N, C-alpha and C positions, 0 to 999 in steps of 0.2 A: 504493500499500499504506499503510495506516494504522499508525504507529509509536507507541512508548510516550508516552503523554500527559505534557507537562511544562507545569505551570501557570506556572512561572516565566517561559517564553517570553512568554506573553501578558501577564504582569505588567510586564515590561520594555517592551514596546511600548505597552501602554496608558499606562504611566507616561510614556514618551517623547512619546506625542502628547498626552497630558494636560498635561505641561509646556508643549508648544507652544501648546495652547489657554488655559491659565491666563496664559501670557506675554502672549498677544493679548487677554486678558480676554474669551474667547469659550467657549462651551460645546463639547462633544465628543459625537459619537455613533458607535456602531459596529454596533448591532443591537437589536432589541426596543424601538425607539422609534418605529416607524412610527405614523402617525396615520391616521385615515380617509382623509385626502387624500395620504396617502404623501409628506409633507414633513416636513423637520427643524424643529425649534423656532425656527430662525431664518429659515425659508421656503424653502430649497432642496429640490429634490427629494430625498427620501431613498433613498440607494442602499446604505446601510450594511448589514452583516450578513456571513454566510458564503454564498458562491455556488459552485456546482457546475457545471462546464462540460464534463462528459464526454458524449461521443457517439461511436457507430461510424460515423457519416456521414463518407464519404471527404473528404479536402481537396480533391481535384480530381474533377470530374464524369468518369464513364467515357465515352470517346469514343463508345461504342455508343449512348449516350443523347443524343448531339447537343446540341440546344437545350432539351432537356426539363429545365426548372428545379425542377419540383415532382413528387413521387411521391404515390401514393395511400398511405392508411394500411397497406395490405396490402403494397405494395411496400416501404414503409419497414421494416415488420416483418420482411420477407425479408432485407433488407440487414443488419438486426441479428442475426438468427438464423444467417445465413451467415457473418459475421464472428465471431460466437461460437463457432461450430462450428470455424472454422479455428483459433482461439486453442486450443481444447481439443485439437485434431489436433496441433498443435505439441507439447503436453505429452506425448501419447501416442507420439509418434514419437521420443522421446528413447531413445538407445541403452541397453542393459542396465547397470545400475550407475550411470548418469548421472541424478542427481535433478533437473537442470534449475535455473535461477536462481530461477524463481517458478513457482507453479501459476498458469496464466492464468485457469483456471475457477474458482479459489476466492479467490485472494489479491489480485487485481487488478480494476480497473474493468472489465476485459474479461468478468467474470462477469456484468456487468448488460448484456443485449441491448438496448440502446436506440438507435434512430436517428431523425433528423428527417425531416420530409417534404420538406425541400429536397434535391436530389440531390447537392449538394456544399457545402462550406463557402465555397468561392470562389464568389461571385456575380457578379463582374464581371471580366474580359469575359463576355459572354453564353454563351460556350461552357463557362463554369464551370472553366477551367484556367489555370494560371500562365502569363503571357506568357513568350515565348523570352528568353533572355539576350542581351545585346548583344555584339558581336564582341570588345570590349574585356573583358567579363566572362568570355566563353569563353576567351580567351587566358590569364586570371587562373586560371580552372579547370584548364587544362592545366598551367600552370607549377607548381601547388601539389598536384598529386597525388603521394601517397607511393608507397613501393615496393611496396604491395599493391594499387596502383591506386584507393585510396580518397582523398577530400578530406581535407585537412590539418585544416581547421577545421570539424569536425562535433561534435555534442554527445554522441553515443554512438559507440563505436569509435574509431578512429585510424588512424594511418599506420605505427606501428612499436611495438616493445616495448623499446626501449634505456633509456627512462626514463619516468617519469609525463607528462612533457612531450609525449610523443608520443601520448598517449590523449586521448579526446574530453573536452570541457568538462564534461559531466555526470559522467563517470567520475572527473574530478578534483574533483568537488563546487564547481566554479565557477559553473555555471548550470544550472538544472533543464531537463529535455527536453521539458517541456509548458508552462512558464511564459512564453516568448518573451522580451520582447514582439515580436510579438503573442501572446495566449493561442492555444495549439493544443492539442486533447485529445491526451493520451498515455496510457500504460498505466495509471498510478495518480497519485493525489495532484492530481487535477483540481480543485483547490479554492482560492479566494481570499477573504481576509476583508478587507472595504472599511471603513475609518475615515474619518469626516467632521468637519471643523470649517469654518466659513464661508470660512476662508482657506487650507486645505489638504486635500488627500485623501491617505491612507496605503493602500497595497495590501500586505497580508501574504500571500505565496504559500506555500502547503503545500510544494510541492516546492522542497527546497533552502532553505526558510525564508528566502527572499530578501524585501527590503522595497523597494518603490518609493515614493518621496515625491514628490507633485505639488503644488507651489505654485499657489494660485489668486488670490494678490495682485498680479499683473501685473508681478512683478519681471522684469529683463531675462534673455535667454537666457544660457546658459552660453558662455563663450568658445570659439571653435571650435578652440583649440589643447589643449583638454581633452577626452579621450574616457573613456567608462565602459562597463562590460559591458552594462548595460541602458539606456545612453543617459541624457539628462537631459531631463526632462520639465516642461511648463508646461500648466496646465490652465485652462479657462474654461467657463461655462455658456452654452449656445445654446438658450434656452427651457428644455425640461425635459430636455436631455440635456448630460451632461458630455463634454466634447471635451478629449483630451489629445493635444498634439503633442510628439513625442519626437525628438530628434537627438542628435548628439554620441556615437554609437555608436563602438565600437572595431572597427579592422579585423581583429581577432583572431577575430571570429566572423563569420557570414554575414549577408547583408541580409535573407535570409528562410530559415528552416528550423525543423526540429524533431528528432525522435529520430534519424532516418537520412537527413535532407535538409538540404542546406547549398547555398544559391544566391546568388551574388554576394558582395559585401563590404560589411560594415556602415558602412565610413567615408561613404558618400554617402546612407545611408537617412534618409529623412523619415517617420516613421511616425505616422498619425493613428488614434486609437482613440475611439470613442463609446459611452457607456453610458447607456441609457435605461430607466428603471423602467416597465415595461409594466403590471404588476399586483402584487398582494401576493406572489406567488411567482416572478415572472420579471424577470429583467434582461436586456434585448437589447444584445449585445455586437457591435460593428462595427468593422472595421479597414481601412485603405487604406494600401498600401506604395507610397511615391514614391521611386523610386531610378532616375533615367535613366542612371545610370552603370553600373547592373547589369541593368535590364530594359527592354525595347523600349517598355513603356508601364507606367502604374501599374495595379494591381490591388486589388480589395476581397474581403473576406469577412464573414461574418455568422453568429453562432450565438446561441441563448438560454443564458443562465445561470439555473439553478434554485436557489431559495432552500433552504438546507439548515438542519436542525435539529440538525445535529452540530457540535460545537466542531472547531477546528483542532488537529492534533496535530503535535508536532515531528518533523520528517524528520532523523533523525541519520545524516548522510552519511558524514563522515570518521571519526566514532566507529566505525562499523561497515564501513568500506570495506576489507573483507578481500579483495575480489575484485582490487582493484589490486595488493595485495602478492603474492597468489598468482599473478596473471597475469605479473608480472614475474620471479617466482621460477620460474615454470614455463618462461618463455623462456630463463632462464639454464640450466636444466636440459636443455632441448633443444639448446642450443649446446654444452654439455658433451658430450652424447651424440653430436652430430654430429662433434665433434673428437677423439672417443675413438679410440684405434688399434684 
């Protein structure tokens, strides 16, 4: 969902990256500077700009499709239309007097019935599905279930209502539900703005207005004792592809997950992301999850990002987070009603 536009947000991050660039005596590009060869003024592939990564293509391939990795154009259109119809049906199924949280058909990206011709975002293993969890990860999953049977460390939802700490990370405005890393399409705000200098990449995420800073200058990795919500990244160019290696994730989030998915623990995650400028309007995004503590094998995903002619808007999360307040107030009201004589 696009929120109120706040130009000061862009001014702040442009100024920050500008300071970095000036301090290094190097130029900065964010968008609108693509040449015919799609390179920056200093010769790197130009991946700057605002990129949209929304699609109805499912994360995992349906088991019925088996090893079928590619759909026809008609099959892809059918996937998009069916998913769009399901979103609309959820709106129409709301009980009388319940306005619902959002109109899926109007206010979110689910109003755009688009899907890729690949049958799933996961492309390796060949079955297009996330590998099984290890025995150790399964034991952790059982140990961290809340009273309602839901995993504790998920981005949306939670395991209780005693306080905000028992709610999901996205509900607490700590992490967006579609920004990862890795990027996974969610209901709305599937946009990222990429800034470039020769020595650094900046990723400004529309969801939760998070920022990832990726040095390209060969500096050493962060000490293993330091963990961060979105990990610590180091980048390099492999030909025309930007490769980002990210480690040092916190164990307070999953190794891999999205809106309602939380698998493994982030402590052992090594994430590799690859960004390749395909043409004027397309940036190919690929990721590989390496976490032998959580999964029985590594796995990879792929999706295109589309060049957007729209600016990013500020996602005001805490400022309008009435849902959290009302949810906790409602829980207290239910408790009072249950204990009333």
